[in-house]
TIMAR-976525 format. One record per residue (C-alpha): x, y, z. Coordinates in steps of 0.2 Angstrom, whole numbers, padded with zeros to 4 digits, always signed. Example, Ala and Ser with C-alpha at 12.3 -4.5 7.8 and 13.67 -1.06 7.14 Angstrom:
BEGIN
+0062-0022+0039
+0068-0005+0036
! end
This chain:
BEGIN
-0810-0138+0178
-0817-0155+0176
-0834-0157+0167
-0848-0161+0178
-0857-0177+0173
-0875-0175+0166
-0884-0183+0181
-0875-0171+0192
-0880-0156+0181
-0899-0162+0182
-0899-0164+0201
-0890-0147+0203
-0902-0139+0191
-0917-0146+0200
-0911-0138+0216
-0906-0121+0209
-0922-0119+0198
-0935-0125+0210
-0940-0107+0213
-0931-0100+0197
-0918-0090+0209
-0907-0086+0194
-0921-0079+0184
-0919-0091+0169
-0937-0093+0167
-0938-0112+0170
-0947-0119+0185
-0945-0135+0194
-0961-0142+0186
-0955-0137+0169
-0938-0145+0171
-0946-0161+0178
-0958-0162+0163
-0942-0160+0152
-0933-0174+0161
-0948-0185+0161
-0951-0182+0142
-0932-0187+0139
-0934-0203+0149
-0949-0207+0139
-0941-0204+0123
-0926-0214+0128
-0938-0229+0132
-0946-0227+0115
-0929-0227+0107
-0926-0245+0113
-0940-0251+0101
-0934-0251+0083
-0946-0250+0069
-0944-0264+0055
-0957-0257+0043
-0959-0239+0037
-0977-0241+0033
-0974-0235+0015
-0963-0248+0006
-0955-0265+0008
-0938-0257+0010
-0927-0269+0021
-0938-0284+0017
-0936-0298+0005
-0947-0311-0002
-0937-0327-0004
-0949-0332-0018
-0966-0326-0025
-0963-0308-0021
-0980-0305-0029
-0988-0311-0013
-0983-0296-0004
-0988-0277-0006
-0990-0262+0005
-1007-0254+0007
-1014-0241+0019
-0998-0243+0030
-0998-0262+0031
-0990-0276+0023
-1003-0286+0014
-0999-0305+0012
-1008-0318+0002
-1016-0321-0015
-1003-0333-0021
-0993-0349-0016
-0985-0351+0001
-0971-0338+0003
-0962-0329+0016
-0956-0311+0018
-0940-0308+0029
-0933-0293+0037
-0915-0290+0030
-0913-0272+0035
-0900-0264+0046
-0908-0266+0064
-0896-0278+0073
-0890-0283+0056
-0906-0292+0054
-0900-0306+0066
-0910-0308+0082
-0907-0319+0097
-0915-0312+0113
-0928-0299+0109
-0946-0293+0110
-0956-0291+0095
-0973-0282+0093
-0983-0283+0077
-1001-0278+0074
-1010-0291+0063
-1027-0292+0055
-1035-0307+0045
-1049-0309+0033
-1061-0323+0036
-1053-0340+0033
-1036-0333+0031
-1020-0341+0037
-1003-0333+0041
-0989-0333+0053
-0974-0323+0061
-0957-0332+0061
-0942-0330+0071
-0925-0338+0073
-0927-0342+0055
-0917-0341+0039
-0918-0341+0020
-0928-0356+0014
-0943-0360+0003
-0960-0368+0006
-0962-0375+0023
-0952-0369+0038
-0937-0379+0042
-0928-0368+0054
-0935-0358+0069
-0952-0355+0076
-0969-0349+0070
-0982-0339+0080
-0998-0345+0071
-1010-0333+0063
-1027-0342+0060
-1043-0335+0068
-1056-0344+0057
-1045-0354+0044
-1047-0373+0043
-1031-0377+0052
-1036-0383+0070
-1020-0373+0077
-1026-0356+0080
-1019-0338+0083
-1009-0338+0099
-1001-0355+0096
-0982-0359+0095
-0985-0370+0080
-0982-0388+0082
-0974-0385+0099
-0989-0378+0110
-1005-0377+0100
-1022-0370+0104
-1039-0375+0096
-1047-0358+0099
-1042-0340+0094
-1043-0326+0107
-1047-0313+0093
-1058-0311+0078
-1056-0308+0059
-1057-0291+0052
-1050-0283+0069
-1032-0278+0072
-1024-0287+0087
-1006-0286+0094
-0994-0300+0094
-0981-0298+0107
-0967-0311+0106
-0953-0313+0119
-0938-0324+0116
-0925-0325+0130
-0913-0338+0132
-0923-0354+0132
-0939-0346+0135
-0953-0340+0123
-0968-0330+0128
-0982-0326+0116
-0995-0313+0121
-1011-0309+0111
-1018-0292+0115
-1008-0293+0132
-1015-0310+0137
-1002-0324+0138
-1006-0338+0126
-0989-0347+0127
-0975-0348+0141
-0963-0361+0134
-0946-0366+0140
-0937-0376+0127
-0929-0392+0135
-0913-0399+0131
-0914-0410+0116
-0932-0406+0112
-0942-0419+0103
-0950-0414+0087
-0961-0423+0074
-0952-0429+0059
-0948-0415+0047
-0950-0402+0061
-0933-0405+0069
-0927-0387+0065
-0940-0379+0077
-0927-0375+0090
-0920-0359+0097
-0904-0352+0090
-0904-0335+0081
-0909-0328+0064
-0922-0318+0054
-0939-0312+0058
-0952-0315+0044
-0971-0315+0040
-0980-0327+0030
-0992-0327+0015
-1000-0344+0016
-1011-0348+0001
-1022-0340-0013
-1037-0338-0003
-1029-0330+0012
-1026-0312+0016
-1017-0306+0031
-1011-0288+0036
-0996-0284+0046
-0991-0267+0052
-0982-0257+0066
-0968-0270+0067
-0955-0266+0080
-0942-0275+0090
-0932-0272+0106
-0916-0281+0107
-0913-0289+0124
-0897-0294+0133
-0890-0311+0129
-0891-0314+0148
-0908-0323+0150
-0911-0317+0168
-0908-0299+0162
-0919-0301+0147
-0933-0308+0158
-0932-0294+0170
-0933-0281+0156
-0949-0290+0150
-0957-0292+0166
-0955-0275+0173
-0971-0268+0165
-0974-0249+0167
-0990-0240+0168
-1007-0244+0175
-1007-0262+0180
-1026-0264+0180
-1028-0268+0162
-1017-0283+0165
-1027-0288+0180
-1044-0285+0175
-1047-0302+0165
-1043-0312+0181
-1056-0303+0192
-1072-0310+0186
-1076-0329+0185
-1076-0337+0168
-1094-0339+0161
-1094-0358+0166
-1092-0353+0184
-1102-0337+0186
-1115-0338+0199
-1110-0356+0204
-1107-0358+0223
-1104-0377+0224
-1110-0387+0239
-1102-0376+0251
-1113-0368+0265
-1115-0350+0263
-1105-0339+0275
-1119-0327+0274
-1130-0338+0284
-1129-0335+0303
-1128-0349+0315
-1147-0347+0319
-1151-0349+0300
-1155-0331+0296
-1147-0323+0281
-1136-0308+0280
-1145-0294+0270
-1135-0278+0273
-1117-0272+0277
-1122-0271+0295
-1129-0288+0296
-1112-0294+0288
-1102-0286+0302
-1112-0296+0315
-1110-0312+0305
-1091-0308+0302
-1089-0307+0321
-1098-0324+0323
-1087-0332+0310
-1071-0325+0319
-1077-0331+0336
-1081-0349+0330
-1064-0351+0321
-1054-0344+0336
-1062-0357+0347
-1058-0370+0334
-1040-0364+0331
-1035-0358+0348
-1032-0340+0355
-1016-0331+0350
-1004-0325+0363
-1003-0306+0365
-0996-0298+0349
-0978-0291+0350
-0983-0274+0345
-0966-0265+0348
-0953-0277+0341
-0935-0275+0344
-0925-0278+0328
-0907-0282+0328
-0898-0279+0311
-0885-0293+0309
-0878-0288+0292
-0882-0275+0278
-0877-0276+0260
-0881-0267+0244
-0890-0276+0230
-0897-0268+0214
-0908-0253+0219
-0910-0258+0238
-0902-0261+0254
-0903-0279+0261
-0903-0281+0280
-0902-0298+0288
-0912-0295+0304
-0917-0304+0320
-0933-0301+0329
-0945-0310+0341
-0960-0318+0332
-0967-0328+0346
-0967-0326+0365
-0953-0339+0366
-0944-0338+0349
-0934-0327+0338
-0931-0328+0320
-0919-0322+0306
-0926-0314+0290
-0921-0301+0277
-0928-0284+0276
-0926-0276+0259
-0927-0257+0258
-0927-0249+0241
-0920-0232+0237
-0931-0217+0238
-0940-0205+0250
-0956-0205+0260
-0967-0219+0265
-0970-0234+0253
-0980-0249+0252
-0973-0265+0259
-0975-0284+0257
-0971-0298+0269
-0966-0315+0261
-0967-0331+0270
-0959-0348+0265
-0949-0363+0272
-0934-0351+0274
-0931-0333+0270
-0917-0335+0257
-0928-0341+0243
-0940-0325+0243
-0925-0313+0242
-0917-0323+0227
-0903-0332+0236
-0909-0349+0231
-0923-0357+0221
-0932-0351+0205
-0948-0341+0202
-0951-0339+0221
-0941-0323+0223
-0956-0312+0228
-0947-0301+0240
-0933-0298+0228
-0944-0294+0213
-0956-0282+0223
-0941-0273+0231
-0935-0270+0213
-0952-0262+0210
-0950-0250+0225
-0959-0260+0239
-0951-0263+0256
-0951-0281+0259
-0948-0293+0273
-0944-0311+0270
-0946-0324+0284
-0947-0343+0285
-0947-0357+0297
-0929-0362+0294
-0925-0372+0310
-0942-0381+0310
-0940-0385+0292
-0923-0393+0295
-0931-0403+0309
-0946-0408+0298
-0958-0400+0310
-0961-0385+0298
-0972-0375+0309
-0973-0365+0325
-0980-0373+0341
-0986-0364+0357
-0982-0365+0370
-0971-0380+0364
-0972-0394+0351
-0979-0407+0364
-0993-0396+0371
-0999-0385+0357
-1014-0374+0362
-1015-0366+0346
-1016-0375+0329
-0998-0373+0321
-1005-0365+0305
-1013-0352+0316
-0997-0349+0325
-0989-0346+0309
-1002-0332+0306
-0998-0325+0323
-0980-0324+0318
-0984-0315+0302
-0994-0303+0312
-0979-0299+0322
-0969-0297+0307
-0982-0285+0301
-0977-0274+0316
-0959-0275+0311
-0963-0268+0294
-0976-0255+0301
-0962-0249+0313
-0951-0244+0299
-0951-0225+0295
-0950-0230+0276
-0967-0240+0277
-0985-0234+0276
-0993-0246+0289
-1010-0245+0279
-1002-0253+0264
-0994-0269+0269
-0998-0285+0260
-0993-0303+0261
-0988-0317+0249
-0982-0335+0249
-0981-0350+0238
-0987-0368+0243
-0983-0370+0261
-0980-0351+0261
-0997-0349+0252
-1006-0358+0267
-0997-0347+0279
-1001-0331+0269
-1019-0336+0268
-1022-0339+0286
-1012-0323+0291
-1023-0313+0279
-1039-0320+0286
-1034-0319+0304
-1025-0303+0305
-1035-0288+0298
-1020-0276+0295
-1014-0285+0280
-1021-0274+0266
-1019-0286+0251
-1017-0305+0251
-1009-0315+0237
-1007-0334+0238
-0999-0346+0226
-1007-0363+0224
-1009-0367+0242
-1025-0376+0241
-1038-0363+0246
-1050-0377+0251
-1049-0394+0259
-1045-0407+0247
-1038-0424+0246
-1023-0419+0235
-1006-0423+0243
-1001-0404+0242
-1018-0399+0250
-1013-0408+0266
-1021-0397+0280
-1023-0413+0290
-1004-0414+0293
-0999-0411+0312
-0990-0395+0307
-1005-0387+0299
-1023-0391+0307
-1020-0409+0312
-1009-0407+0328
-1009-0421+0340
-0997-0427+0353
-0982-0436+0347
-0978-0449+0339
-0986-0441+0324
-0996-0450+0311
-0985-0455+0296
-0984-0441+0283
-0995-0443+0268
-1013-0446+0262
-1027-0450+0274
-1030-0469+0274
-1039-0481+0286
-1022-0487+0291
-1016-0469+0293
-1031-0458+0298
-1031-0439+0301
-1031-0434+0319
-1033-0418+0329
-1044-0404+0323
-1044-0408+0305
-1057-0422+0305
-1068-0412+0317
-1069-0398+0304
-1074-0410+0291
-1087-0418+0303
-1094-0400+0306
-1096-0397+0287
-1083-0383+0288
-1071-0377+0274
-1059-0363+0271
-1071-0352+0262
-1078-0347+0279
-1061-0340+0284
-1059-0332+0267
-1075-0322+0271
-1065-0313+0284
-1054-0305+0270
-1069-0294+0263
-1067-0281+0257
-1048-0282+0256
-1042-0288+0239
-1037-0306+0237
-1028-0315+0223
-1026-0334+0221
-1012-0338+0209
-1019-0355+0205
-1009-0370+0199
-1011-0389+0200
-1020-0389+0216
-1031-0373+0214
-1039-0375+0197
-1053-0365+0189
-1066-0375+0200
-1060-0365+0215
-1071-0350+0208
-1086-0359+0216
-1079-0356+0233
-1072-0338+0228
-1090-0333+0222
-1095-0333+0240
-1082-0320+0244
-1087-0310+0229
-1105-0311+0235
-1100-0303+0252
-1090-0290+0243
-1106-0285+0233
-1115-0283+0250
-1101-0271+0255
-1103-0262+0238
-1086-0268+0232
-1081-0274+0215
-1065-0282+0208
-1058-0288+0225
-1057-0306+0221
-1046-0313+0207
-1038-0329+0201
-1025-0334+0188
-1023-0352+0183
-1007-0362+0177
-1006-0381+0174
-0991-0383+0186
-0989-0381+0205
-0973-0371+0203
-0976-0353+0199
-0969-0346+0182
-0964-0328+0176
-0981-0324+0170
-0991-0330+0185
-0978-0320+0196
-0980-0305+0185
-0999-0304+0189
-0995-0305+0208
-0983-0290+0206
-0996-0281+0196
-1009-0285+0210
-0999-0277+0223
-0994-0262+0212
-1013-0259+0209
-1019-0261+0226
-1005-0255+0237
-0998-0241+0227
! end
């Protein structure tokens, strides 16, 4: 008889032993615990220790070996000239290309050191590979967390005489440095990178991992050095790194309070806690009345929605298997006069699960069929969320981008509000699924999709968590914060104004200039989100200064006795990146799981 595979044996055992029918003394709970322990042990086995904590076995000092010793479970480096200690042991034949490295480091005051990778045998200054800088208080202006010479920081996130963890990812052309879990570098090496003279060898290739002794006055400690070798396929390696397990809150917490420079600062924005008659909200009961007032005012400005399509008919056009989920291309009605095609991703598993709606110019990007770093639906489905990706494919092709009711020449509802209406109908598509918990449906989008997700979250209360990627959460004159355009809040009869910035020759028309005249801004609408969690994944158009607006939403949440409901990350570019997206995924995992 053929042998049964081990997965089959485990499944069969789970069934047979659920009540211990054979009297073998093993219950389902015990067996599950054993399986879980084995899985944890397998995960631990992926990490290989490079240092035994007792000796320098497997390590070699190319010169000046007297600069390195083992003390109290750590490599102590320093007390002599510049030197480097390289790992030459058996793990991966000490040749590393794509990998994760974790190493605990501690410095004495004024000390300098470093962690090298993709390096090779050499003396004195680094000629090949990269260096993760170690310098908390030394005289070098390039501090801990820097990718030396390539991406430098002038302040250290950690202190002397305290252990910290350096976490280094190398995957394809990408290098990520984290210090105590916080990303300090997220660098992608370009083709033919330009380096200063004598630093030309700082490029990715493969090679040794090493630690540095810098000078006679420096003492740096290195311990718990472990590595995980990743696939040589960059996408696979990135996925391994980004799928963080465990409680997501430690990763999120730092983003859910304003930086010290912005705490308690509210800008020149009118407080949404002030009623139209000038009185001030003091209690949660007061806020409910004020909330109703804000909603009524903005409904009058934006236009009244048609009736929601609460019982949608969904046609499945195509179904294919991808990764751990089924992808269904579906068609459903999203306005009284229009149908749309999107993608419904349903992960494997039983029972009701959280879900997220993704919105963009077209639905293919979010499911990973085109574009980069905007595949929110795909990545969340891989994490066990049911996702639905929708987009304005036809309108985008026609350069009208949005939805118009009853039609484009007689819009009775501002187009951005109609997008929110369509998202509300898509919420009903998700809520009607037997796999979905209707109380745990979120929404996310980037740029155009970020505006769409923002208005949908504000105007439709059933979205349980809202994340927006650099949409421009307040009115602004930046060309990407273009709420004045006819497809957002500036609809007017055609011919439309020329696309672009507002000028005397090309003024804004429609509702948008009226909103400015009334002194209104989007923090009023965002007030409607409280107490639901809200994350701004800020980039070039949503910088740190946006905390002045978000502080108003925090103040409302405090009246409602809610904390940690408003967060913001910041990156220099408009485009999202793996780290900013990772926070978005952790946000939904924390608030919707």
